[in-house]
Z-matrix of the N, CA and C atoms (Angstrom, degrees):
N
C 1 1.453
C 2 1.534 1 109.71
N 3 1.296 2 116.66 1 131.12
C 4 1.456 3 121.15 2 177.15
C 5 1.520 4 108.08 3 -136.20
N 6 1.321 5 114.91 4 160.87
C 7 1.459 6 119.51 5 178.29
C 8 1.519 7 109.29 6 -91.64
N 9 1.327 8 117.98 7 132.47
C 10 1.468 9 119.73 8 177.60
C 11 1.518 10 110.54 9 -69.35
N 12 1.327 11 115.73 10 154.33
C 13 1.458 12 121.43 11 177.94
C 14 1.520 13 109.59 12 -89.39
N 15 1.326 14 116.42 13 122.48
C 16 1.461 15 121.73 14 179.33
C 17 1.520 16 107.81 15 -121.57
N 18 1.348 17 117.67 16 117.45
C 19 1.463 18 120.16 17 -178.16
C 20 1.524 19 113.69 18 -55.98
N 21 1.332 20 118.09 19 -26.42
C 22 1.462 21 120.57 20 -177.83
C 23 1.522 22 112.28 21 -82.93
N 24 1.337 23 116.53 22 -8.81
C 25 1.449 24 119.46 23 178.81
C 26 1.513 25 114.90 24 79.55
N 27 1.333 26 117.63 25 13.07
C 28 1.463 27 120.14 26 179.15
C 29 1.528 28 108.69 27 -70.56
N 30 1.342 29 117.76 28 127.39
C 31 1.467 30 119.72 29 -178.04
C 32 1.525 31 111.84 30 -68.13
N 33 1.323 32 116.00 31 159.06
C 34 1.457 33 120.16 32 -176.38
C 35 1.517 34 110.44 33 -144.56
N 36 1.315 35 115.33 34 154.28
C 37 1.451 36 120.46 35 168.11
C 38 1.527 37 108.09 36 -71.46
N 39 1.332 38 117.97 37 158.04
C 40 1.472 39 119.40 38 178.77
C 41 1.526 40 111.46 39 -59.65
N 42 1.323 41 116.11 40 144.48
C 43 1.455 42 122.91 41 178.56
C 44 1.530 43 108.11 42 -118.66
N 45 1.320 44 116.02 43 137.13
C 46 1.465 45 120.94 44 178.76
C 47 1.529 46 109.32 45 -87.63
N 48 1.329 47 116.63 46 131.17
C 49 1.452 48 122.92 47 178.55
C 50 1.529 49 110.11 48 -109.63
N 51 1.338 50 116.14 49 141.68
C 52 1.454 51 122.11 50 175.12
C 53 1.521 52 109.08 51 -132.55
N 54 1.323 53 116.58 52 145.37
C 55 1.455 54 120.67 53 169.46
C 56 1.523 55 107.64 54 -85.23
N 57 1.315 56 116.22 55 138.57
C 58 1.462 57 120.59 56 -175.05
C 59 1.521 58 111.97 57 -55.11
N 60 1.328 59 116.77 58 -42.36
C 61 1.464 60 120.03 59 -176.45
C 62 1.530 61 112.55 60 -71.36
N 63 1.332 62 116.81 61 -15.46
C 64 1.464 63 119.99 62 -178.81
C 65 1.524 64 113.06 63 -103.65
N 66 1.332 65 117.80 64 -7.06
C 67 1.457 66 121.69 65 -177.06
C 68 1.526 67 109.83 66 -87.02
N 69 1.320 68 116.05 67 103.63
C 70 1.456 69 121.61 68 178.27
C 71 1.532 70 109.80 69 -91.39
N 72 1.313 71 116.28 70 167.41
C 73 1.460 72 119.77 71 178.44
C 74 1.522 73 111.26 72 -63.30
N 75 1.307 74 117.72 73 -35.45
C 76 1.464 75 121.06 74 179.65
C 77 1.526 76 110.88 75 -65.95
N 78 1.341 77 116.70 76 -44.90
C 79 1.462 78 120.53 77 178.29
C 80 1.523 79 109.77 78 -64.20
N 81 1.339 80 116.28 79 -42.48
C 82 1.459 81 120.71 80 179.76
C 83 1.526 82 111.17 81 -59.77
N 84 1.310 83 117.44 82 -46.60
C 85 1.460 84 121.18 83 -177.86
C 86 1.532 85 111.49 84 -61.73
N 87 1.314 86 116.22 85 -39.66
C 88 1.462 87 119.75 86 179.98
C 89 1.525 88 111.20 87 -62.62
N 90 1.333 89 116.33 88 -43.35
C 91 1.469 90 119.08 89 -178.77
C 92 1.523 91 111.30 90 -77.48
N 93 1.321 92 117.27 91 -40.30
C 94 1.469 93 122.06 92 179.46
C 95 1.521 94 110.28 93 -57.13
N 96 1.299 95 116.93 94 -34.70
C 97 1.460 96 122.08 95 -178.94
C 98 1.526 97 112.50 96 -64.44
N 99 1.338 98 117.22 97 -20.85
C 100 1.465 99 120.48 98 179.23
C 101 1.531 100 112.04 99 -80.02
N 102 1.330 101 117.19 100 -15.34
C 103 1.459 102 120.30 101 -179.24
C 104 1.512 103 114.01 102 75.69
N 105 1.319 104 116.99 103 13.91
C 106 1.464 105 120.90 104 -178.62
C 107 1.527 106 110.72 105 -101.30
N 108 1.346 107 118.28 106 149.42
C 109 1.476 108 120.38 107 178.78
C 110 1.513 109 111.53 108 -69.65
N 111 1.310 110 115.76 109 158.70
C 112 1.460 111 121.94 110 176.51
C 113 1.513 112 108.84 111 -138.84
N 114 1.317 113 115.66 112 155.71
C 115 1.462 114 121.70 113 176.81
C 116 1.524 115 108.21 114 -115.61
N 117 1.323 116 116.07 115 129.04
C 118 1.462 117 121.89 116 179.18
C 119 1.529 118 108.18 117 -113.15
N 120 1.305 119 117.17 118 124.92
C 121 1.463 120 122.23 119 -179.07
C 122 1.531 121 110.69 120 -103.28
N 123 1.330 122 115.18 121 162.89
C 124 1.457 123 120.35 122 175.23
C 125 1.512 124 115.14 123 86.05
N 126 1.345 125 117.51 124 21.21
C 127 1.463 126 120.00 125 -178.31
C 128 1.525 127 113.43 126 -88.86
N 129 1.330 128 117.34 127 -30.75
C 130 1.468 129 120.21 128 -172.24
C 131 1.529 130 113.98 129 -59.06
N 132 1.353 131 120.56 130 -37.49
C 133 1.466 132 119.19 131 178.90
C 134 1.530 133 113.50 132 -62.48
N 135 1.315 134 118.53 133 -16.19
C 136 1.456 135 121.65 134 -179.30
C 137 1.535 136 112.12 135 -80.29
N 138 1.328 137 117.32 136 -14.77
C 139 1.462 138 120.90 137 179.06
C 140 1.527 139 109.74 138 -82.79
N 141 1.323 140 115.45 139 140.56
C 142 1.464 141 121.42 140 179.57
C 143 1.522 142 112.74 141 -106.29
N 144 1.342 143 116.69 142 -13.57
C 145 1.461 144 121.56 143 178.32
C 146 1.524 145 109.07 144 -106.57
N 147 1.312 146 116.85 145 140.30
C 148 1.461 147 120.99 146 175.88
C 149 1.532 148 108.80 147 -85.20
N 150 1.320 149 116.20 148 106.59
C 151 1.467 150 121.59 149 -177.87
C 152 1.527 151 108.25 150 -82.84
N 153 1.305 152 116.39 151 73.75
C 154 1.464 153 121.98 152 -176.07
C 155 1.528 154 109.94 153 -116.05
N 156 1.336 155 117.76 154 162.59
C 157 1.463 156 119.56 155 174.91
C 158 1.525 157 112.72 156 -53.86
N 159 1.320 158 116.92 157 -39.15
C 160 1.466 159 119.99 158 -178.29
C 161 1.520 160 111.53 159 -65.43
N 162 1.328 161 117.10 160 -34.98
C 163 1.464 162 120.32 161 178.33
C 164 1.526 163 110.53 162 -60.73
N 165 1.325 164 116.18 163 -45.46
C 166 1.465 165 120.05 164 -177.82
C 167 1.532 166 111.64 165 -72.86
N 168 1.320 167 116.64 166 -30.64
C 169 1.469 168 119.67 167 175.33
C 170 1.527 169 109.29 168 -66.51
N 171 1.333 170 116.53 169 -43.46
C 172 1.472 171 120.75 170 -176.96
C 173 1.527 172 112.17 171 -69.87
N 174 1.325 173 117.84 172 -36.82
C 175 1.461 174 120.88 173 -172.11
C 176 1.530 175 114.29 174 -99.04
N 177 1.341 176 116.87 175 -27.17
C 178 1.467 177 119.32 176 -174.61
C 179 1.531 178 112.55 177 -135.77
N 180 1.328 179 116.07 178 15.37
C 181 1.458 180 120.80 179 -171.49
C 182 1.509 181 115.65 180 -56.96
N 183 1.322 182 118.94 181 -31.30
C 184 1.457 183 121.19 182 -175.22
C 185 1.527 184 112.82 183 -87.31
N 186 1.318 185 117.47 184 -6.05
C 187 1.467 186 119.38 185 178.93
C 188 1.527 187 110.45 186 -69.02
N 189 1.318 188 115.88 187 142.04
C 190 1.459 189 120.47 188 176.42
C 191 1.523 190 109.55 189 -81.15
N 192 1.328 191 116.18 190 147.70
C 193 1.454 192 121.05 191 -179.56
C 194 1.521 193 108.92 192 -151.59
N 195 1.315 194 115.66 193 172.23
C 196 1.459 195 121.39 194 177.56
C 197 1.527 196 109.63 195 -115.38
N 198 1.325 197 115.40 196 137.01
C 199 1.452 198 123.05 197 -179.31
C 200 1.525 199 108.66 198 -111.64
N 201 1.313 200 116.87 199 133.06
C 202 1.459 201 122.09 200 -178.97
C 203 1.520 202 109.95 201 -108.25
N 204 1.327 203 116.47 202 129.74
C 205 1.464 204 121.76 203 170.39
C 206 1.525 205 106.47 204 -80.00
N 207 1.328 206 117.06 205 113.22
C 208 1.465 207 121.12 206 -172.83
C 209 1.528 208 113.46 207 -67.13
N 210 1.321 209 117.92 208 -18.56
C 211 1.466 210 120.61 209 179.87
C 212 1.526 211 112.32 210 -88.96
N 213 1.334 212 117.12 211 -37.32
C 214 1.460 213 120.50 212 -176.73
C 215 1.523 214 112.66 213 -106.11
N 216 1.336 215 116.18 214 -13.59
C 217 1.471 216 122.80 215 -176.98
C 218 1.527 217 111.87 216 67.33
N 219 1.316 218 117.85 217 15.11
C 220 1.459 219 121.38 218 176.43
C 221 1.529 220 109.68 219 -75.15
N 222 1.328 221 115.77 220 144.75
C 223 1.460 222 122.04 221 -176.84
C 224 1.521 223 109.63 222 -114.96
N 225 1.319 224 117.06 223 135.62
C 226 1.456 225 122.15 224 177.15
C 227 1.527 226 109.46 225 -130.26
N 228 1.321 227 115.93 226 151.24
C 229 1.457 228 121.95 227 -179.56
C 230 1.524 229 110.01 228 -94.45
N 231 1.324 230 115.48 229 128.58
C 232 1.460 231 121.57 230 177.60
C 233 1.518 232 108.67 231 -144.72
N 234 1.322 233 115.41 232 -178.33
C 235 1.460 234 119.49 233 171.99
C 236 1.528 235 108.67 234 -100.16
N 237 1.312 236 115.56 235 161.55
C 238 1.459 237 120.31 236 177.96
C 239 1.533 238 110.24 237 -59.16
N 240 1.315 239 116.53 238 -37.78
C 241 1.458 240 120.92 239 179.05
C 242 1.525 241 111.44 240 -62.59
N 243 1.329 242 116.90 241 -42.76
C 244 1.465 243 120.19 242 179.92
C 245 1.528 244 110.95 243 -62.40
N 246 1.320 245 116.34 244 -41.52
C 247 1.462 246 119.54 245 -179.28
C 248 1.524 247 111.11 246 -65.10
N 249 1.326 248 116.97 247 -52.59
C 250 1.464 249 119.76 248 -174.81
C 251 1.526 250 112.28 249 -72.47
N 252 1.322 251 117.78 250 -20.02
C 253 1.463 252 119.62 251 175.14
C 254 1.524 253 110.98 252 -68.18
N 255 1.340 254 116.46 253 -24.22
C 256 1.466 255 120.73 254 178.47
C 257 1.523 256 112.11 255 -90.77
N 258 1.321 257 116.99 256 -5.73
C 259 1.457 258 121.61 257 -176.97
C 260 1.530 259 110.23 258 -64.42
N 261 1.320 260 116.05 259 128.54
C 262 1.451 261 120.34 260 179.19
C 263 1.512 262 114.03 261 82.33
N 264 1.341 263 118.03 262 -0.65
C 265 1.462 264 122.18 263 177.83
C 266 1.523 265 107.67 264 -104.92
N 267 1.297 266 117.01 265 114.74
C 268 1.464 267 121.03 266 -177.34
C 269 1.523 268 109.40 267 -84.48
N 270 1.316 269 117.35 268 112.37
C 271 1.456 270 121.39 269 -179.36
C 272 1.513 271 112.02 270 -73.55
N 273 1.304 272 115.66 271 166.72
C 274 1.461 273 120.49 272 -178.93
C 275 1.523 274 111.95 273 -63.90
N 276 1.333 275 116.31 274 -31.75
C 277 1.461 276 118.23 275 -178.46
C 278 1.521 277 112.25 276 -91.58
N 279 1.337 278 117.47 277 -0.94
C 280 1.471 279 122.50 278 178.11
C 281 1.532 280 111.92 279 54.45
N 282 1.308 281 116.73 280 36.95
C 283 1.458 282 120.55 281 178.55
C 284 1.520 283 110.35 282 -64.58
N 285 1.325 284 116.23 283 135.97
C 286 1.456 285 121.98 284 179.71
C 287 1.526 286 107.42 285 -104.30
N 288 1.311 287 116.47 286 109.80
C 289 1.455 288 121.29 287 -177.82
C 290 1.522 289 110.23 288 -119.01
N 291 1.323 290 115.22 289 156.38
C 292 1.453 291 120.53 290 175.38
C 293 1.521 292 109.89 291 -139.74
N 294 1.313 293 114.69 292 155.13
C 295 1.456 294 121.42 293 178.01
C 296 1.516 295 107.99 294 -81.37
N 297 1.318 296 117.69 295 121.32
C 298 1.461 297 122.46 296 -172.69
C 299 1.524 298 111.82 297 -86.81
N 300 1.344 299 115.24 298 120.58
C 301 1.469 300 122.34 299 169.07
C 302 1.527 301 113.21 300 40.17
N 303 1.321 302 116.39 301 60.70
C 304 1.461 303 119.60 302 -179.14
C 305 1.516 304 110.25 303 -109.41
N 306 1.336 305 118.80 304 123.53
C 307 1.472 306 126.39 305 -1.67
C 308 1.532 307 110.66 306 -72.29
N 309 1.326 308 118.18 307 143.53
C 310 1.462 309 120.85 308 -171.17
C 311 1.519 310 114.63 309 -68.38
N 312 1.329 311 118.46 310 -31.84
C 313 1.457 312 120.41 311 -175.89
C 314 1.518 313 113.19 312 -126.72
N 315 1.300 314 117.22 313 -37.48
C 316 1.461 315 120.94 314 -175.11
C 317 1.522 316 111.74 315 -68.05
N 318 1.316 317 115.63 316 150.54
C 319 1.449 318 121.67 317 174.94
C 320 1.528 319 109.28 318 -67.89
N 321 1.326 320 116.93 319 138.03
C 322 1.469 321 121.02 320 -176.51
C 323 1.529 322 110.79 321 -56.33
N 324 1.316 323 116.91 322 -41.57
C 325 1.466 324 121.03 323 -178.37
C 326 1.516 325 111.71 324 -61.67
N 327 1.342 326 116.32 325 -38.24
C 328 1.459 327 120.74 326 -179.44
C 329 1.524 328 111.67 327 -79.39
N 330 1.335 329 116.39 328 -36.68
C 331 1.464 330 120.08 329 -177.35
C 332 1.525 331 111.97 330 -75.27
N 333 1.333 332 116.56 331 -39.15
C 334 1.467 333 121.43 332 -176.57
C 335 1.534 334 109.89 333 -131.28
N 336 1.326 335 118.76 334 67.56
C 337 1.472 336 120.19 335 -175.33
C 338 1.514 337 114.04 336 -58.44
N 339 1.349 338 116.83 337 -35.55
C 340 1.461 339 118.79 338 -178.90
C 341 1.528 340 111.30 339 -71.46
N 342 1.340 341 116.95 340 -35.04
C 343 1.458 342 120.57 341 177.94
C 344 1.535 343 110.54 342 -73.23
N 345 1.322 344 115.98 343 -38.38
C 346 1.463 345 119.90 344 178.01
C 347 1.526 346 110.08 345 -60.71
N 348 1.307 347 116.53 346 -45.11
C 349 1.462 348 120.77 347 179.39
C 350 1.521 349 111.00 348 -63.55
N 351 1.318 350 116.72 349 -42.09
C 352 1.467 351 121.47 350 -179.23
C 353 1.529 352 110.67 351 -64.46
N 354 1.334 353 116.73 352 -43.87
C 355 1.465 354 121.50 353 -179.86
C 356 1.520 355 110.59 354 -66.29
N 357 1.326 356 117.34 355 -46.78
C 358 1.468 357 121.06 356 -177.41
C 359 1.522 358 111.61 357 -62.63
N 360 1.320 359 116.44 358 -30.86
C 361 1.454 360 121.14 359 -179.48
C 362 1.530 361 111.69 360 -72.14
N 363 1.335 362 117.17 361 -21.48
C 364 1.468 363 120.55 362 -171.29
C 365 1.519 364 114.95 363 -104.21
N 366 1.331 365 118.97 364 -15.26
C 367 1.464 366 119.71 365 -173.79
C 368 1.529 367 110.79 366 -65.15
N 369 1.338 368 116.75 367 147.05
C 370 1.465 369 119.58 368 176.85
C 371 1.527 370 110.80 369 -76.01
N 372 1.321 371 117.25 370 156.16
C 373 1.466 372 123.26 371 178.93
C 374 1.533 373 109.78 372 45.35
N 375 1.339 374 118.09 373 61.38
C 376 1.467 375 121.38 374 -172.25
C 377 1.526 376 114.87 375 -59.13
N 378 1.314 377 118.82 376 -29.98
C 379 1.464 378 119.55 377 179.24
C 380 1.522 379 111.81 378 -61.17
N 381 1.330 380 116.47 379 -25.89
C 382 1.465 381 121.46 380 178.47
C 383 1.523 382 112.55 381 -98.71
N 384 1.326 383 117.61 382 -36.50
C 385 1.463 384 120.63 383 -166.92
C 386 1.522 385 115.12 384 -102.33
N 387 1.327 386 118.75 385 -18.67
C 388 1.461 387 118.98 386 173.61
C 389 1.524 388 109.30 387 -69.32
N 390 1.316 389 115.80 388 150.20
C 391 1.464 390 119.31 389 179.74
C 392 1.524 391 110.96 390 -62.41
N 393 1.329 392 116.35 391 -29.67
C 394 1.461 393 120.84 392 178.47
C 395 1.528 394 111.86 393 -104.76
N 396 1.343 395 116.69 394 19.61
C 397 1.451 396 120.50 395 -178.74
C 398 1.523 397 112.25 396 -62.01
N 399 1.318 398 116.21 397 137.95
C 400 1.463 399 120.58 398 -175.55
C 401 1.526 400 112.24 399 -63.31
N 402 1.332 401 117.58 400 -25.91
C 403 1.464 402 121.64 401 179.69
C 404 1.536 403 112.11 402 -103.30
N 405 1.316 404 116.51 403 9.66
C 406 1.466 405 121.29 404 177.09
C 407 1.534 406 107.80 405 -91.37
N 408 1.317 407 116.57 406 113.64
C 409 1.456 408 120.53 407 -176.26
C 410 1.525 409 112.10 408 -56.41
N 411 1.332 410 116.70 409 -35.50
C 412 1.461 411 120.35 410 -177.96
C 413 1.521 412 112.59 411 -65.14
N 414 1.333 413 117.70 412 -18.54
C 415 1.459 414 121.13 413 -179.87
C 416 1.526 415 111.79 414 -79.41
N 417 1.323 416 117.08 415 -7.57
C 418 1.465 417 120.37 416 -174.19
C 419 1.520 418 113.47 417 -113.87
N 420 1.327 419 117.25 418 20.85
C 421 1.455 420 119.72 419 174.89
C 422 1.532 421 108.95 420 -65.56
N 423 1.338 422 118.11 421 141.44
C 424 1.474 423 119.95 422 178.45
C 425 1.523 424 110.92 423 -61.48
N 426 1.311 425 116.27 424 148.76
C 427 1.462 426 121.44 425 -175.26
C 428 1.522 427 112.99 426 -64.92
N 429 1.338 428 117.35 427 -21.13
C 430 1.463 429 119.76 428 -178.96
C 431 1.527 430 112.29 429 -97.79
N 432 1.330 431 116.65 430 14.48
C 433 1.464 432 122.00 431 178.13
C 434 1.521 433 109.57 432 -115.54
N 435 1.327 434 115.94 433 158.22
C 436 1.457 435 121.13 434 177.95
C 437 1.531 436 108.68 435 -87.89
N 438 1.309 437 116.34 436 107.61
C 439 1.459 438 121.28 437 -178.36
C 440 1.527 439 110.35 438 -78.15
N 441 1.317 440 118.57 439 149.69
C 442 1.466 441 120.42 440 178.43
C 443 1.520 442 111.20 441 -68.13
N 444 1.318 443 116.68 442 150.10
C 445 1.459 444 121.57 443 177.66
C 446 1.522 445 108.43 444 -83.76
N 447 1.315 446 116.07 445 98.67
C 448 1.466 447 120.15 446 -177.46
C 449 1.529 448 111.88 447 -102.41
N 450 1.316 449 116.17 448 12.78
C 451 1.455 450 118.95 449 175.13
C 452 1.521 451 112.70 450 92.16
N 453 1.342 452 114.74 451 -158.51
C 454 1.467 453 126.34 452 6.40
C 455 1.525 454 112.92 453 -69.34
N 456 1.319 455 114.62 454 158.92
C 457 1.455 456 122.41 455 177.16
C 458 1.529 457 108.48 456 -127.01
N 459 1.311 458 115.74 457 155.18
C 460 1.459 459 120.31 458 179.88
C 461 1.520 460 109.37 459 -113.00
N 462 1.322 461 115.89 460 138.01
C 463 1.462 462 120.78 461 -178.53
C 464 1.518 463 108.55 462 -123.36
N 465 1.327 464 116.07 463 122.22
C 466 1.465 465 121.88 464 -178.56
C 467 1.521 466 109.20 465 -129.91
N 468 1.331 467 116.87 466 122.47
C 469 1.463 468 120.13 467 -177.15
C 470 1.521 469 110.35 468 -147.25
N 471 1.350 470 114.45 469 155.10
C 472 1.458 471 120.34 470 175.56
C 473 1.526 472 110.18 471 -74.30
N 474 1.309 473 114.94 472 169.31
C 475 1.457 474 121.11 473 177.75
C 476 1.530 475 110.46 474 -63.97
N 477 1.317 476 115.78 475 136.00
C 478 1.457 477 120.59 476 177.98
C 479 1.519 478 110.10 477 -111.80
N 480 1.315 479 115.78 478 169.41
C 481 1.461 480 122.26 479 -176.57
C 482 1.516 481 109.15 480 -107.92
N 483 1.337 482 116.02 481 119.10
C 484 1.463 483 120.36 482 -179.90
C 485 1.525 484 112.32 483 -92.95
N 486 1.316 485 116.96 484 1.99
C 487 1.457 486 119.99 485 -179.66
C 488 1.510 487 111.78 486 -76.11
N 489 1.345 488 116.94 487 -179.35
C 490 1.476 489 121.16 488 178.69
C 491 1.519 490 111.90 489 -54.61
N 492 1.334 491 116.55 490 128.92
C 493 1.451 492 120.95 491 -178.78
C 494 1.509 493 114.21 492 78.05
N 495 1.336 494 116.81 493 3.29
C 496 1.454 495 120.62 494 -178.48
C 497 1.515 496 112.11 495 -72.04
N 498 1.317 497 114.78 496 164.57
C 499 1.465 498 121.67 497 -177.01
C 500 1.522 499 108.76 498 -127.64
N 501 1.320 500 116.11 499 124.89
C 502 1.453 501 120.40 500 176.41
C 503 1.519 502 111.08 501 -80.91
N 504 1.317 503 116.93 502 -176.67
C 505 1.465 504 120.52 503 -177.64
C 506 1.523 505 112.61 504 -107.06
N 507 1.329 506 118.13 505 -5.17
C 508 1.466 507 121.61 506 177.34
C 509 1.519 508 109.43 507 -133.96
N 510 1.338 509 116.66 508 134.47
C 511 1.455 510 121.05 509 -178.48
C 512 1.530 511 110.23 510 -82.26
N 513 1.302 512 114.88 511 156.41
C 514 1.458 513 120.86 512 177.76
C 515 1.526 514 109.97 513 -56.78
N 516 1.324 515 116.73 514 132.96
C 517 1.459 516 120.44 515 -178.63
C 518 1.523 517 109.38 516 -160.43
N 519 1.322 518 115.84 517 174.00
C 520 1.461 519 122.20 518 172.97
C 521 1.522 520 108.35 519 -116.75
N 522 1.323 521 117.18 520 129.64
C 523 1.457 522 120.43 521 176.42
C 524 1.524 523 110.02 522 -73.66
N 525 1.328 524 115.70 523 150.50
C 526 1.459 525 120.61 524 -179.82
C 527 1.530 526 111.67 525 -78.14
N 528 1.324 527 116.54 526 -15.49
C 529 1.469 528 120.64 527 179.57
C 530 1.518 529 108.14 528 -154.68
N 531 1.327 530 115.99 529 165.50
C 532 1.457 531 119.52 530 174.86
C 533 1.527 532 109.16 531 -61.95
N 534 1.319 533 116.64 532 149.55
C 535 1.463 534 120.24 533 -172.19
C 536 1.518 535 111.98 534 -134.34
N 537 1.327 536 114.90 535 153.18
C 538 1.462 537 123.30 536 171.86
C 539 1.518 538 107.16 537 -111.69
N 540 1.323 539 116.98 538 121.79
C 541 1.466 540 122.22 539 177.37
C 542 1.523 541 108.89 540 -113.95
N 543 1.320 542 116.68 541 125.07
C 544 1.459 543 121.48 542 178.59
C 545 1.523 544 108.66 543 -121.07
N 546 1.317 545 116.12 544 122.16
C 547 1.463 546 120.52 545 178.88
C 548 1.527 547 108.83 546 -87.42
N 549 1.336 548 116.07 547 117.99
C 550 1.455 549 121.12 548 -173.15
C 551 1.519 550 114.15 549 -107.71
N 552 1.327 551 117.35 550 -15.12
C 553 1.469 552 119.47 551 179.49
C 554 1.515 553 110.22 552 -157.04
N 555 1.306 554 115.88 553 142.15
C 556 1.464 555 121.39 554 170.31
C 557 1.524 556 107.97 555 -146.86
N 558 1.316 557 115.60 556 134.49
C 559 1.460 558 119.96 557 176.06
C 560 1.520 559 108.92 558 -80.73
N 561 1.300 560 116.13 559 153.17
C 562 1.462 561 120.00 560 178.88
C 563 1.520 562 110.62 561 -73.64
N 564 1.323 563 116.09 562 150.73
C 565 1.453 564 121.19 563 176.18
C 566 1.533 565 109.33 564 -68.38
N 567 1.315 566 115.17 565 168.23
C 568 1.462 567 120.55 566 -179.98
C 569 1.527 568 111.04 567 -58.52
N 570 1.334 569 116.19 568 -33.93
C 571 1.469 570 119.42 569 -178.87
C 572 1.532 571 112.61 570 -82.85
N 573 1.332 572 117.25 571 3.82
C 574 1.454 573 120.80 572 176.19
C 575 1.516 574 115.16 573 93.41
N 576 1.331 575 117.59 574 -7.77
C 577 1.458 576 119.67 575 179.80
C 578 1.524 577 110.85 576 -73.33
N 579 1.325 578 115.47 577 158.25
C 580 1.459 579 121.43 578 -176.73
C 581 1.524 580 110.58 579 -67.54
N 582 1.316 581 116.19 580 136.21
C 583 1.458 582 120.65 581 177.77
C 584 1.518 583 111.64 582 -71.88
N 585 1.306 584 116.01 583 154.46
C 586 1.461 585 121.38 584 -178.44
C 587 1.526 586 110.06 585 -136.07
N 588 1.321 587 115.16 586 171.08
C 589 1.462 588 121.04 587 172.47
C 590 1.521 589 107.20 588 -132.63
N 591 1.319 590 116.68 589 143.71
C 592 1.462 591 121.43 590 -179.66
C 593 1.520 592 109.69 591 -118.81
N 594 1.312 593 116.10 592 123.56
C 595 1.462 594 121.93 593 172.75
C 596 1.525 595 106.90 594 -105.15
N 597 1.306 596 116.92 595 114.98
C 598 1.460 597 121.06 596 176.48
C 599 1.520 598 107.87 597 -90.62
N 600 1.328 599 116.13 598 98.41
C 601 1.460 600 122.18 599 -175.40
C 602 1.529 601 108.84 600 -108.44
N 603 1.314 602 116.22 601 122.07
C 604 1.459 603 121.33 602 -178.79
C 605 1.526 604 110.29 603 -102.32
N 606 1.309 605 115.53 604 151.20
C 607 1.457 606 120.12 605 177.82
C 608 1.527 607 110.18 606 -67.46
N 609 1.320 608 116.23 607 142.72
C 610 1.464 609 120.44 608 -179.01
C 611 1.524 610 111.52 609 -58.81
N 612 1.327 611 116.68 610 -36.30
C 613 1.467 612 119.57 611 -178.02
C 614 1.523 613 113.10 612 -71.15
N 615 1.342 614 116.91 613 -9.55
C 616 1.464 615 120.23 614 179.24
C 617 1.528 616 112.96 615 -96.80
N 618 1.334 617 117.65 616 4.48
C 619 1.464 618 120.56 617 -176.75
C 620 1.526 619 111.43 618 -58.86
N 621 1.329 620 117.24 619 -40.65
C 622 1.462 621 120.40 620 179.97
C 623 1.516 622 112.27 621 -62.63
N 624 1.336 623 117.12 622 -40.61
C 625 1.456 624 121.30 623 179.03
C 626 1.534 625 110.67 624 -66.19
N 627 1.321 626 116.29 625 -37.57
C 628 1.461 627 120.17 626 179.79
C 629 1.526 628 110.11 627 -66.38
N 630 1.326 629 116.04 628 -43.66
C 631 1.475 630 119.37 629 177.88
C 632 1.526 631 110.69 630 -60.25
N 633 1.324 632 116.14 631 -43.11
C 634 1.462 633 120.49 632 -179.17
C 635 1.519 634 110.53 633 -62.91
N 636 1.317 635 117.03 634 -43.27
C 637 1.467 636 121.44 635 179.16
C 638 1.526 637 111.16 636 -61.43
N 639 1.337 638 116.95 637 -45.68
C 640 1.459 639 120.61 638 -177.51
C 641 1.527 640 111.90 639 -65.70
N 642 1.315 641 116.90 640 -35.55
C 643 1.466 642 119.52 641 179.17
C 644 1.527 643 111.41 642 -69.53
N 645 1.338 644 116.52 643 -30.97
C 646 1.464 645 120.30 644 176.13
C 647 1.523 646 110.16 645 -76.28
N 648 1.343 647 115.52 646 -39.71
C 649 1.466 648 120.93 647 -177.95
C 650 1.524 649 111.42 648 -68.44
N 651 1.341 650 116.91 649 -35.56
C 652 1.464 651 121.63 650 -178.43
C 653 1.532 652 109.16 651 -125.37
N 654 1.332 653 117.03 652 70.28
C 655 1.471 654 120.43 653 -173.24
C 656 1.524 655 114.65 654 -68.06
N 657 1.328 656 117.90 655 -20.89
C 658 1.466 657 119.57 656 -178.20
C 659 1.526 658 112.46 657 -87.28
N 660 1.314 659 116.45 658 -5.25
C 661 1.450 660 119.50 659 -178.20
C 662 1.523 661 111.37 660 -68.01
N 663 1.335 662 116.27 661 140.84
C 664 1.458 663 121.72 662 178.11
C 665 1.523 664 111.78 663 -95.22
N 666 1.322 665 116.20 664 6.59
C 667 1.459 666 121.20 665 -177.67
C 668 1.528 667 109.37 666 -68.83
N 669 1.323 668 116.20 667 128.90
C 670 1.469 669 120.36 668 -178.84
C 671 1.523 670 110.65 669 -70.88
N 672 1.329 671 117.39 670 -47.85
C 673 1.458 672 121.66 671 179.38
C 674 1.524 673 108.35 672 -122.65
N 675 1.325 674 118.37 673 110.40
C 676 1.472 675 120.97 674 -174.44
C 677 1.523 676 113.93 675 -69.15
N 678 1.342 677 118.24 676 -11.87
C 679 1.463 678 120.25 677 177.39
C 680 1.523 679 110.54 678 -92.85
N 681 1.312 680 117.50 679 -54.04
C 682 1.458 681 120.98 680 -176.28
C 683 1.523 682 112.66 681 -67.76
N 684 1.314 683 117.91 682 -24.28
C 685 1.467 684 120.29 683 -177.93
C 686 1.519 685 112.43 684 -70.08
N 687 1.353 686 117.31 685 -26.51
C 688 1.470 687 122.62 686 -177.65
C 689 1.522 688 111.46 687 52.52
N 690 1.310 689 117.12 688 46.03
C 691 1.464 690 120.96 689 179.27
C 692 1.528 691 110.36 690 -122.87
């Protein structure tokens, strides 16, 4: 167990790290049963496509998309090229934007078959984590039923500020199923240091404490459930 490095200095519970080549299904099942997150290293060499802003500009740049201002929740229409051209460029107003639900309606596998294949080839413990994994319950829904949309999905956002008063790019929420998140690209900071991403993952047993804190912190809110509302 080691503590992850967070540039903002936010303390963390210990996180278990595994090397991809050493993570067997038996080891995975033992840790998965605890309900705690894990970090798997050594996945990037398994990818054959460079998931960079330039790749998406070259291959999908003319597609229309919607951009969300993470602070105001305002939505604007742009092209994929316009969004990724701003990636890694810190504007004067430090606006934090993200690409909204892209592709918005199409299935990821159908919209980006080459990316779907590349991602599926690289995930750890594929029998559990691939969408068609033999041990993935979601892969066995009957053909005449509506199966849940478990992805994969792509998340693209500008740099956010983790300091006091800062605004992240994703609101507090609960996932409908366990998830695999793989970070494939980060732009360097203005000072040249390597970019990072922070996932603030809370223990399931602490959900009640989080709700209580939010209701005290925002007493005028009319939100019934401060987690599920994502507001």
